[in-house]
N, C-alpha and C positions, 0 to 999 in steps of 0.2 A: 143451532149454528148451521149456516148455509154455505155449501162448498163453492158457490159462485163468487163469494167474496174473498178477497185477499187479506182484508183487515176488518175486524169487527171489534168496536169499542162499545162497552155496555156500562153505563152509569160509573164512569171513572172519576174519582176524586183524588187529589194529592195534597196532603197537608204537611207543612214544615213547622218545626218548633224553632222560633227565632228568640235568641237571648235578648232580654230587655235591659241587661246590666252590662256595664263596662267592666271587663276583667283584665287586670294588668299583665298577668303571666299565666303560663299553663299550670304551674303549682296551685295557684289561687283558684283557677277554673276547677281543677280536680277536687280540691278541698270542698268547694262550694257544691259541686255535684254530689259528693259522698255525704255531705251534711243536708243535701236536698234544700239548699238555700239559694240556688240559682233560679231566677224567675224567667219563664219563657212566655212568649205570646204566640198563639197559633196563627198560622198564615195559610190560607187556602189558595195554593197555586192553580188548582184545577177543581172544578165543582160540578159533578153530575154531567160529565161529557158522554154523549152516545151518538155514534155514527157508524156507517159501513162504507167500505170502499170496494167496488167491484174489481175483479181481475181485469187488467188491461186499461184501467181508468187512470186519469191524471187528476189527482185531487189536490186543491190548493188550500193553504192555511194562511190567513191574513190576520193582522192585528198589530197594535202598537207595541213597542218594546215593553216587556213586563206583563203582557197579555196571557202568557202561558204557553206560547207556541213551542219553544225549545223544550220545555218540561214535558209536553205532550209527546213530542217527537222521541224524547228519551224513554218515556214510558212505553211507547209503541216498539222501539228498538230493543226493549229489554234491559236498558241501562238502569232504569229505576222501576221499582215495583209500586204500583199505585196503592194508596192507603185504603181505597175502596174500589170496587168494580172489577171488571174482567176485560182482558185484552187477548184477542186471538188473531194470529198472523199465520198465513199459509204460504210456505215456499221459502227459498233462500233470500236473504235480505242484505243489502249493501247500504249501511246508514252513512251518509255524508253530513253529519250533525255538527261537528266542530272540525276546523281545518287541520288541527294538529292531532286529532284523534287517530290512533293507529300508526303514528309515525314516531320514530326515535330520532330526536333532534341531532344527536351526535353521529348518526349513520348517514351515509350518502343516499342520494336519490335512488341509485341502483339497488343498494341494500334494503332500502325501505320498501321497494316494490315487492321484494320477496317476503319481508316481514308483514307487510299489509295483506298480502295474499294469504299468508299463513293465518292471520287473524280472522280472515273471511272464510277460512276452511279449505283453502285450495292447496294442492300439492306443489312441490318445487318444479316437478316435471310440467305441470300445467302452466306455471308462471313462466317457465322456460319457453314454452310454445307461444305464449302470448307477450313476452317481453318486448319484442320489436314494435308490435302494434301499440303497446302502452307508450313507448318512447315517441313513436310517430305521432300519435294523437296529442300528446302533452306538449310537443315541440320543445322539449328540454334537453336535446341532444348535447348541447355544449355544457350543461350544468349537471349532468346525471351523476358525476363522481364527486360532486360537491356536497358537504354535509347539509341536510335540510334546515338546520338552524340558520343557515345563511340565505335561505329562500325568502322571497317576498311572499305576502299573503296570496297574491295572484299565482305565483309559481306553485305554491302548495295546493291551491285549488286545481290547477291544471293537472298536477300528478294524482291527487286524490280522486278526481272525477274520471281521469283516464283508467285507473285501476278498477274502480267500482263498476264502470260500464263496459269494460272489455270482457268481464266475466258474465255479463248478461244475467243479472239477478232477477228473481221473480218479483221482488219488491225493491224499489230504489227510493231512498229518502234523501232529498236535496234541501238543505237549510242554508239559504243565503249564499251558496257557493258561487252561483253565476253573478253575484253582485261585485265580486272582487276582481274578476278578470277583465281584459279589454273587450271592446265591443265585438271584435272579430271572433274571439274565442267564445264569447257568450252565444253568438250565432251558431258556432260549431257545436257547442254543448246542446243547444236546443234541437239541432238537426239529429244528433246522437240520440236524444231522448225520443224523438219521433220514430227513429229506427227501432228502438227498443219496444215501443208501443206496438209496432207491427208483429213483434214476437210475443205480445201479450204481457209485457212487463207492467206492473202497477207502479205508479209514480206518486209519491207524497211530496208536494212541492211548496216550499216557503220562500217568499221573496217580498222585498219592499217595493219592487217594481210592479205597479198595477198593470202595466203593459205586458209583461211576462206572464203574469197570472192569467190575464185575459186571453193571451195567445196560445197558452199551453193547456190550461185546466178545463176539464169538463164541468166539475162542480167545485164549490169552495165552502169553507167554514170561516166565519168571522168570530175570532175570540176577543173578548174584552174583560179584563181583570179576572181571568180564569173561568169565565162562563161563556156559554154558547150564546152569541149575539144573533147570528143568522146563519142558516144552513140552506143552500139551495144551488141553482144553476149559476155559473160564474158571472154572467152579465148582471143578474139580479143583485148578487151579493156585492159585487165591486161597485155597482151604482150606489148602493146604500152606504158602503164603507167609505167611498170617495166623498160622498156628500155629507158625512158625519162631522 
């Protein structure tokens, strides 16, 4: 393992067992499980994935829905343990994988700032120091005392991105977050990412926008049906992906 890399993925595979039978209720499901009568079909969400991301690099993941991007991000973030292979990450991590992750829908935006900070491992004192900066960047001044269950997806993205980036993580994982905000806020987020890069933050970036990937990413990986289709410099990968 090499210390110059923030993320190292070695021969990672992820297998799920999918039930092939229709079960009408939980009782029937449990009975079939106990009698070993429930049939499963193996599904490989990821197959033999290997790549490394240098510290301070912006690395893009592209692929159609169902290609394995989100599963791979969850494996890297430690949300899932791979069936096979090894994952090494170095430094603090802020994963923006799902907009609702880390938020309690019944709490206000203000309360969720502290909850989210706690989940990321930061003290209340630290969050107090950075509270105003989070509100300022998110532009949610008028809605900060509203329960987040009433937030739009764009508002959730604003709050989540603002919290994750004010703490200046060593690794930032961004999964489609910039696709739900308005164009002005997307530009603001891209500028914040470039600021983080100056401080050597590593960014793992997923977007359906080819332009965003080309503008931000140094290298990219194209996933297709859980397998590595192409790994290389962003222009080469995006040219092949766009022409597929």
